[in-house]
N, C-alpha and C positions, 0 to 999 in steps of 0.2 A: 244750266250746264256749266261746269267749272272750266277754267282755262286749260287744265290738263286734259279734260275730255274734248275740248275744242281742238287742241293740238293733235290728239290721238285720232280724232275723226278725220283731220286733214291727212295724217299719215296713212290712215286706213284706206284713203282713196286710191293709193297705190296698192294693189292687191297684196295684203299682208300675208296671204297664204301662198304667194308665188315663191316657191323655194329656190327658183333660179335667181331671184333678186339677191345680190350680195348683202343687202341691208335687211334681209328678212328677219334675222335674229334681233337686230337692233330695234326694228319696228315692234317686234313682239315684246321686247323688254319695256319699251316706252309705253306700249299699250297696257302692260301690267303695272306701270309706275316704278319700274326698277331702273332708275337712272344710273346707279352705280355699275350695274352689269352692262347697260347700254354703252357707258363710257369706256369700260374695259374692252368691249368688242370693237368700238371705234378706234381705240389705240392700237389694235392688232392689224389694222389696214395699212398697207404700204402705200397705196395710191390714194391721194386725198384730193379728189376732184370736187366739182360743184355739189354733187349729191352728198358727199361726205361732209362738206362744209355745212350744208343744210341740216343734216342729221345732228352734227355737233352743236349747231345753233339751237336745235330743239332741246337737246340735253341741257345746254347752258340755261335756256329759258326756264326749264322745269326746276333748275337749281336756283333760279332767280338771279342769275349772273347776266343781266341784261346787256351790259356793255360788251362782254365777250360774245354773246349771242349775236349782237348787231355786227361785230367785226367779222364773224364767220359768214353771216348773210351777205355782207358787202363782197366778200371773196367769192361766194357762190354766184352772186349777181354779176360780178366781173367776168366770170367764166361762162355764165349762161344768162345774159341780160334779158332774154325773151321769156324766161320762166315766170309765169304768173304766181305760182305758189311761193317762190322765194320772195318775190316783190311784195306779196300780200303779208307775209310774215314780217318782213323788214318794216313795212309801213305800220303794222300793229305794234311792233317794238318801239318804233320812234314815237308813236302816239302815247304809249304807256310811259315812256321816259319823260315826255313833256308834261304829262298829267301828274306824275309822282314827284318830280324834282323841279320845282320852279326855279328859274335863274335868280341868283341873288342880285339885289339892286345895290348900286353904288359900292361895289366891292373896293374900288380904289380909294374911297373916302377914309377907310380904316388904315390904309397902308402907311401914311406918315406917322401915325401913332405907333405902329408896330416897329418901324425903323428907329424911331426915337427911343422906344423902350429897349430894343436890342442894343443900341449904341450905349445907353446908360449902363448896361450890364458889362459890355466888353471894354468900354473906353477906359475905366480905371485900371484895368489890367495892363494897358499900354504903358502906363507910368513906370511899371516895374520891368519892362523889357530892356535888356541890356544889349546895346549894339556893339559888336566886336570891331 
């Protein structure tokens, strides 16, 4: 089962056919894989509570915008910290980020060389600056 199908199955747990649900159409669009339409529907909402943040995170995740998805899930969890669905999605995103983007080692080791190179570029220009 693909990640899209996993996400849709989680969304389907909230009765997709419940037309009283304000996110009914958004869920239906996500189930069909229509993230563009789902995003348009979300933008039409004036109230952006925890459930809105969660649905926005799902849209971002499907677009592979994981950082934005994580931010939305943080907001959803801040408003509704006891929600297990939000927490599970957040944990999965964190795990995915850690697997796909290993932290660079010794990033500061390259810094002095960068500074020296930049200095070599702009330092000669200082010789021609005229002070009034």
